[in-house]
C-alpha positions in Angstrom: 15.3 11.3 -26.9 17.3 12.0 -23.7 14.5 14.3 -22.5 12.0 11.6 -23.1 14.0 9.3 -20.7 14.5 12.0 -18.0 11.3 11.3 -16.0 12.0 7.6 -16.1 15.6 8.0 -14.9 14.5 10.2 -12.0 11.8 7.8 -11.0 14.2 4.8 -10.7 17.0 6.7 -8.9 15.2 6.5 -5.7 14.9 3.4 -3.4 14.0 0.9 -6.1 14.5 -2.9 -5.8 13.8 -3.3 -9.5 16.4 -0.8 -10.8 18.6 -2.3 -13.5 22.3 -2.2 -12.7 24.2 -1.5 -15.9 27.5 -2.0 -14.2 26.9 -5.7 -13.4 27.1 -6.9 -17.0 30.1 -8.6 -18.6 31.3 -8.9 -22.2 30.8 -12.4 -23.5 31.3 -14.2 -26.8 29.0 -17.0 -27.7 29.4 -19.6 -30.5 26.9 -21.6 -32.4 27.0 -23.5 -35.7 30.3 -22.0 -36.6 29.3 -18.4 -35.8 30.3 -16.1 -33.1 28.5 -13.1 -31.4 29.9 -10.7 -28.8 27.5 -9.0 -26.5 27.1 -7.4 -23.1 25.4 -10.1 -20.9 23.4 -9.4 -17.7 22.4 -12.7 -16.2 20.1 -13.9 -13.4 18.2 -10.6 -12.7 15.2 -11.0 -10.5 12.4 -9.1 -12.2 9.8 -8.9 -9.4 10.1 -8.0 -5.7 8.4 -11.1 -4.3 9.3 -14.1 -6.6 7.5 -17.3 -5.9 10.0 -19.5 -7.7 13.7 -19.5 -8.6 12.8 -19.5 -12.3 11.6 -15.9 -12.1 14.8 -14.3 -13.4 15.8 -12.8 -16.7 18.8 -12.4 -18.9 19.6 -9.3 -20.9 21.9 -9.3 -24.0 23.0 -6.2 -25.9 25.1 -6.3 -29.1 28.6 -5.2 -28.0 28.9 -2.8 -31.0 26.3 -0.6 -29.4 28.7 0.3 -26.5 30.9 1.8 -29.2 28.2 3.9 -30.8 27.9 1.5 -33.7 24.9 0.3 -35.7 23.5 -3.1 -36.8 20.9 -3.5 -39.5 20.2 0.2 -39.2 19.5 0.1 -35.5 21.3 1.9 -32.7 21.5 1.4 -28.9 18.4 3.6 -28.6 16.3 2.4 -31.6 17.0 -1.4 -31.5 13.8 -3.6 -31.1 13.6 -5.5 -27.8 13.1 -9.2 -28.6 11.5 -11.2 -25.8 11.5 -15.0 -26.5 10.4 -17.6 -24.1 11.3 -21.3 -23.6 7.8 -22.6 -22.6 6.7 -25.9 -23.9 3.8 -28.1 -22.8 2.9 -25.3 -20.2 6.0 -26.4 -18.3 8.3 -23.8 -16.7 10.3 -21.8 -19.2 13.7 -20.8 -17.7 15.7 -17.8 -19.1 18.1 -18.8 -21.8 21.4 -17.7 -23.4 22.6 -17.5 -27.0 23.6 -20.9 -28.3 22.6 -23.8 -30.5 19.0 -24.9 -31.1 19.5 -28.6 -31.0 16.1 -29.2 -32.6 17.0 -27.2 -35.7 20.8 -27.5 -35.7 20.9 -23.7 -36.1 21.7 -20.8 -33.8 18.8 -20.2 -31.4 16.6 -17.2 -31.7 18.6 -15.2 -29.1 21.8 -15.6 -31.1 20.0 -14.7 -34.4 18.4 -11.7 -32.8 21.7 -10.3 -31.5 23.2 -10.9 -34.9 20.4 -8.8 -36.4 20.9 -6.0 -33.9 18.1 -6.6 -31.4 18.4 -6.2 -27.7 17.2 -9.5 -26.2 15.5 -10.1 -22.9 15.0 -13.7 -22.0 12.7 -14.1 -19.0 12.1 -17.2 -17.0 8.4 -18.0 -16.3 6.6 -20.4 -14.0 4.7 -23.4 -15.4 2.4 -26.2 -14.3 5.2 -28.2 -12.6 6.9 -25.3 -10.8 7.7 -26.4 -7.3 8.6 -29.9 -8.3 11.1 -31.7 -10.5 9.9 -33.0 -13.9 11.5 -35.0 -16.7 8.8 -34.0 -19.3 9.8 -32.2 -22.5 7.6 -30.5 -25.1 8.3 -28.6 -28.2 9.4 -25.0 -27.4 10.9 -25.9 -24.1 14.4 -25.9 -22.7 16.2 -29.2 -23.1 18.5 -29.2 -20.0 16.2 -27.9 -17.2 14.3 -30.2 -14.8 13.1 -27.6 -12.3 13.5 -27.5 -8.6 11.5 -29.2 -5.9 10.2 -26.8 -3.1 7.0 -28.7 -2.3 4.6 -26.0 -3.5 2.8 -25.9 -6.8 3.3 -22.2 -7.6 3.1 -22.2 -11.4 -0.5 -23.0 -12.3 -2.5 -20.6 -14.5 -2.3 -17.7 -14.9 1.4 -17.7 -13.6 3.1 -17.9 -17.0 1.4 -14.8 -18.4 1.7 -13.0 -15.1 5.4 -13.6 -15.2 5.7 -12.5 -18.8 3.9 -9.3 -18.0 6.3 -8.8 -15.1 9.2 -9.2 -17.4 7.8 -6.6 -19.8 7.0 -4.2 -16.9 10.6 -4.6 -15.7 11.9 -3.6 -19.2 9.7 -0.5 -19.2 10.5 0.3 -15.6 14.2 0.6 -16.7 13.6 2.6 -19.8 16.8 4.6 -20.5 18.9 2.2 -18.5 18.3 -1.0 -20.5 19.3 -0.3 -24.2 16.6 -0.6 -26.9 13.3 0.9 -27.8 10.6 0.0 -25.2 7.9 0.9 -27.8 9.2 -1.9 -30.0 8.9 -4.9 -27.7 8.3 -8.1 -29.6 7.5 -11.5 -28.0 8.1 -14.9 -29.5 7.5 -18.5 -28.5 6.6 -22.0 -29.7 3.6 -24.3 -28.8 2.5 -23.3 -25.3 5.2 -20.7 -25.6 3.5 -19.5 -28.8 0.3 -19.3 -26.7 2.2 -17.2 -24.2 3.4 -14.9 -26.9 -0.2 -14.6 -28.1 -1.4 -13.8 -24.6 1.2 -11.1 -24.2 0.2 -9.7 -27.5 -3.5 -9.8 -26.9 -3.9 -8.8 -23.2 -1.8 -5.6 -22.9 -2.6 -3.7 -19.7 -5.7 -5.7 -18.9 -6.8 -5.1 -15.3 -7.6 -8.8 -15.0 -4.0 -9.6 -14.2 -3.2 -6.7 -11.8 -3.9 -8.6 -8.6 -1.5 -11.4 -9.6 1.1 -8.9 -10.7 0.9 -7.1 -7.3 1.2 -10.4 -5.5 4.7 -11.0 -7.0 5.7 -7.4 -6.7 5.9 -6.6 -10.4 6.8 -3.0 -11.5 3.9 -0.6 -11.8 4.3 -0.1 -15.6 2.5 -0.8 -18.9 2.7 -4.4 -20.1 1.5 -4.0 -23.7 3.8 -5.1 -26.6 4.4 -3.9 -30.1 4.2 -7.2 -31.9 3.9 -11.0 -31.2 5.5 -13.8 -33.1 3.7 -17.1 -32.4 4.8 -20.6 -33.7 2.0 -23.2 -33.4 0.3 -21.6 -30.4 -1.6 -24.1 -28.3 -4.3 -21.8 -27.0 -8.1 -21.3 -26.9 -8.0 -24.5 -24.9 -11.7 -24.7 -23.9 -12.6 -24.9 -27.6 -9.7 -27.0 -28.8 -11.4 -30.4 -28.1 -14.3 -29.7 -30.4 -12.0 -28.2 -33.0 -9.8 -31.3 -32.9 -12.7 -33.7 -33.4 -14.1 -31.6 -36.2 -10.8 -32.1 -38.0 -9.9 -35.7 -37.0 -13.2 -37.2 -35.9 -13.3 -39.8 -38.6 -9.9 -41.2 -37.7 -9.8 -43.8 -34.9 -6.1 -44.6 -34.7 -3.7 -42.2 -33.2 0.1 -41.9 -33.3 2.3 -39.7 -31.1 5.7 -39.4 -29.6 6.3 -38.3 -26.1 9.6 -36.9 -24.9 11.5 -37.4 -21.7 14.6 -35.7 -20.3 17.4 -38.0 -19.2 21.1 -37.5 -18.3 21.9 -38.6 -21.8 19.5 -36.1 -23.5 15.9 -36.2 -24.8 14.5 -39.7 -25.2 11.6 -40.2 -27.6 8.8 -42.6 -26.6 6.5 -43.8 -29.4 2.8 -44.2 -28.4 0.4 -45.6 -30.9 -3.2 -46.6 -30.2 -6.8 -47.0 -31.2 -9.6 -45.0 -29.6 -12.1 -47.0 -27.5 -15.8 -47.1 -28.3 -16.3 -44.6 -25.4 -13.7 -42.2 -26.9 -15.3 -42.5 -30.3 -18.7 -41.6 -28.7 -17.2 -38.5 -27.1 -15.6 -37.6 -30.4 -18.9 -37.6 -32.1 -20.5 -35.4 -29.5 -17.5 -33.0 -29.6 -17.7 -32.7 -33.4 -21.3 -31.5 -33.2 -20.3 -28.7 -30.8 -17.7 -27.0 -33.0 -19.9 -25.4 -35.8 -22.0 -23.5 -33.2 -18.8 -22.1 -31.6 -17.3 -21.2 -34.9 -20.4 -19.5 -36.2 -20.7 -17.5 -33.0 -17.4 -15.7 -33.9 -18.9 -14.2 -37.1 -15.6 -14.4 -38.9 -15.0 -13.0 -42.3 -12.3 -13.6 -44.9 -10.1 -10.9 -46.5 -12.9 -10.0 -48.9 -15.6 -9.6 -46.3 -17.3 -12.9 -47.0 -18.8 -14.7 -43.9 -17.1 -17.9 -42.8 -19.5 -20.5 -41.5 -20.0 -24.2 -40.9 -23.3 -26.2 -41.2 -24.3 -28.8 -38.7 -22.3 -31.4 -40.6 -19.1 -29.3 -40.2 -19.0 -28.3 -43.9 -19.0 -24.8 -45.2 -17.0 -21.7 -46.1 -14.7 -21.9 -43.0 -13.5 -25.4 -44.1 -13.0 -24.1 -47.6 -10.9 -21.2 -46.2 -8.6 -23.6 -44.3 -8.3 -25.8 -47.4 -7.3 -22.7 -49.3 -4.6 -21.9 -46.8 -3.2 -25.4 -47.2 -3.3 -25.1 -51.0 -1.5 -21.8 -50.8 1.2 -23.4 -48.7 1.5 -26.4 -51.1 1.7 -24.1 -54.1 4.4 -22.0 -52.5 6.4 -25.2 -51.8 5.9 -26.5 -55.3 7.2 -23.2 -56.7 10.1 -22.6 -54.3 10.8 -25.9 -52.5 11.6 -24.0 -49.3 11.0 -26.9 -47.0 12.7 -29.5 -49.2 15.8 -27.3 -49.7 16.2 -25.8 -46.3 14.2 -27.7 -43.7 14.3 -31.3 -44.9 15.6 -32.4 -41.5 12.5 -31.0 -39.8 9.8 -31.9 -42.3 7.4 -34.8 -41.7 8.1 -38.1 -43.5 6.3 -38.5 -46.7 5.5 -34.7 -47.1 7.3 -34.1 -50.4 4.8 -31.9 -52.2 5.1 -33.2 -55.7 4.2 -36.8 -54.6 1.8 -36.1 -51.7 -1.3 -38.2 -52.5 -4.0 -35.8 -51.1 -3.0 -33.1 -53.5 -4.0 -32.6 -57.1 -1.3 -31.1 -59.2 -1.6 -29.9 -62.8 1.7 -28.9 -64.3 3.3 -26.3 -62.0 0.1 -25.6 -60.0 -1.6 -27.2 -57.0 -5.3 -27.2 -57.9 -7.0 -29.5 -55.5 -7.0 -31.0 -52.0 -8.8 -34.1 -50.7 -9.5 -33.1 -47.1 -10.3 -36.6 -45.7 -7.3 -38.1 -47.5 -5.1 -35.2 -46.1 -6.3 -35.9 -42.6 -5.6 -39.6 -43.0 -2.1 -38.9 -44.2 -1.1 -36.6 -41.4 -3.2 -38.6 -39.0 -4.6 -38.1 -35.5 -2.2 -37.5 -32.6 -4.4 -37.5 -29.6 -7.5 -39.5 -28.5 -10.7 -37.7 -27.6 -10.9 -35.4 -25.7 -7.5 -34.2 -26.9 -7.0 -31.4 -24.3 -9.4 -31.5 -21.4 -8.9 -35.2 -20.6 -11.8 -37.0 -18.8 -9.2 -38.6 -16.5 -7.5 -35.2 -15.8 -4.2 -36.4 -17.0 -3.4 -34.0 -19.8 -0.8 -31.2 -19.5 -3.6 -28.7 -19.9 -5.6 -30.2 -17.0 -2.5 -29.6 -14.9 -2.1 -26.1 -16.1 -5.5 -25.3 -14.7 -4.8 -26.8 -11.4 -4.2 -24.9 -8.2 -1.7 -24.8 -5.3 -3.9 -27.4 -3.6 -5.1 -29.4 -6.6 -2.9 -30.9 -9.3 -5.4 -30.7 -12.1 -8.9 -29.4 -13.0 -11.3 -29.4 -15.9 -11.6 -26.3 -18.1 -14.5 -27.2 -20.4 -18.1 -27.9 -19.5 -18.1 -30.9 -21.8 -15.3 -32.8 -20.0 -16.7 -31.8 -16.7 -19.9 -33.4 -17.7 -18.2 -36.6 -18.8 -15.4 -36.8 -16.3 -14.2 -40.2 -15.1 -13.0 -39.1 -11.7 -13.7 -36.8 -8.9 -13.0 -33.4 -10.3 -13.5 -29.7 -10.1 -13.9 -27.0 -12.8 -11.4 -24.2 -13.0 -12.9 -20.8 -12.4 -14.4 -19.2 -15.5 -12.3 -16.1 -15.1 -9.1 -18.1 -14.9 -10.0 -20.0 -18.1 -10.6 -16.7 -19.8 -7.3 -15.3 -18.7 -5.5 -18.0 -20.6 -7.3 -17.4 -23.8 -5.9 -14.6 -26.0 -8.9 -14.6 -28.3 -11.0 -13.2 -25.4 -9.0 -10.0 -25.2 -8.4 -9.1 -28.9 -9.5 -5.5 -29.2 -10.7 -5.3 -25.6 -7.2 -4.7 -24.1 -4.2 -2.9 -25.6 -3.6 -5.5 -28.2 -0.4 -5.6 -30.2 -0.6 -4.0 -33.6 1.5 -6.6 -35.5 1.3 -10.4 -35.5 3.2 -13.2 -37.2 1.6 -16.7 -36.8 3.1 -19.9 -38.2 1.6 -23.4 -37.9 3.0 -26.3 -39.8 0.7 -27.9 -42.4 1.5 -31.3 -40.9 1.1 -30.1 -37.3 -1.4 -32.4 -35.4 -1.0 -31.1 -31.9 -4.1 -28.9 -32.4 -6.6 -28.3 -35.1 -5.8 -26.0 -38.0 -8.9 -24.2 -36.9 -7.3 -22.8 -33.8 -4.5 -20.7 -35.3 -6.8 -19.8 -38.2 -9.4 -18.4 -35.8 -6.7 -16.4 -34.0 -5.5 -14.9 -37.3 -9.0 -14.1 -38.5 -10.2 -12.5 -35.3 -7.1 -10.3 -35.4 -7.6 -9.4 -39.1 -11.3 -8.7 -38.6 -10.4 -6.3 -35.8 -8.0 -4.4 -38.1 -4.7 -5.8 -36.8 -1.7 -6.5 -39.1 -1.3 -10.3 -39.4 1.3 -12.3 -41.3 -0.1 -15.9 -41.4 1.2 -19.1 -43.0 0.9 -22.9 -42.7 4.4 -23.8 -43.8 4.4 -26.9 -46.0 5.4 -30.2 -44.6 6.3 -29.0 -41.1 5.1 -30.7 -37.9 4.8 -29.1 -34.5 7.9 -26.9 -34.3 9.2 -23.3 -34.2 12.2 -21.1 -34.8 12.9 -22.7 -38.2 12.7 -19.5 -40.3 14.6 -17.0 -38.2 15.9 -15.0 -41.2 12.3 -14.5 -42.3 11.3 -13.6 -38.8 13.8 -10.8 -38.4 13.1 -9.5 -41.9 9.4 -9.2 -40.8 10.6 -7.4 -37.6 12.5 -4.9 -39.9 9.4 -4.2 -41.9 7.3 -3.3 -38.9 10.0 -1.5 -36.9 11.4 0.9 -39.5 
């Protein structure tokens, strides 16, 4: 293995601004939920030569036992997987993080758990839609205590977040042999928009589309493909998410959601309930009719090779497939009570499987699901259009803005029905933020783990299911589940996550 590293070591001995300095680390002990972990910590490393924002730094953590030639979970300093989580939520900036407590779950965060399991961890900060200004917004998957910095320039619009993640991955490979861990076992992870970022990293490996942006920030000239991607409730495929949302929730007029705001006293929850206007209901009906054509164009097949389609009324084998995935989840919960026993603090109110009114249970088996009743129970979260808002006020509209324009449309539908003076984001830019466009066309990760709660209303069930099926249909290894009773959330099953990592890395 030392011979394998020799050419890389020689390459970075020369004048190299991106060379990793192994001497600058310090031994630190972190505590969370009554546990302790000791590691070598390298904090605040700038991973590109021309950063556009202070967030573009990374932290590296290495289990301390590796410095003494030890092993954890069968891994050594050379063979350990490199776990690359992000803190992106709502397409906001995602700063680098350290081991600690996940206040959303009350458990050690994924960095802490990864170190316990023997992974090397690289936490990279990435730009987001509000980079260049302060923000008090908070979304699932994000970092609680960061409000950003105001420098007067909007430098984090698409595709900045995936460009930065690729630069982080390139930095790791650029320092192969200096940074501990196996650079052929890089595994990304994230939640919500961070789940989308993990999916983008997994799908778009080494695509030339991103090279001009990588050169602009001075990223290392290395590969940026990854071995595996773990994605919790990924908010992606945005240009098709409005029609998918109305296909699922179109019959429901009332919506119920909670917004989050950062304050000096922590996260404040702001409840927003409402009823869609006649205009919004009209748009909902139009969007519903668009989804079957999109879905059918994908030519998806199930695990047995059967075609998955929808008729013009939105009925068909694809709907039955999703219902089957929900039934599978409910059946697992009825048998093992995983959510009730271990995640009751995270589960949605009224989600107890044995009393849930939309399910039909006979004995110890879940045998039926009333789809419309199920949608009524979990209920709509967003008015139509859910993502590409006709008033340009959604987080996703801001994500597709530019340095000179705060927000833009990214779907032809909302551009047609816009309520304000607006521009359309460039087609290539929209494509670059959609992982489904790159599956099998770039160096796509071999292994995928996708989780989306069965009570998650932030996007349609169709969106993660389409991602999983496109990957499966192309021959990639996919571990997919709609965990029972869980809303929009992530990092709730870290033991299962690292067991999965073991199965693909050994």
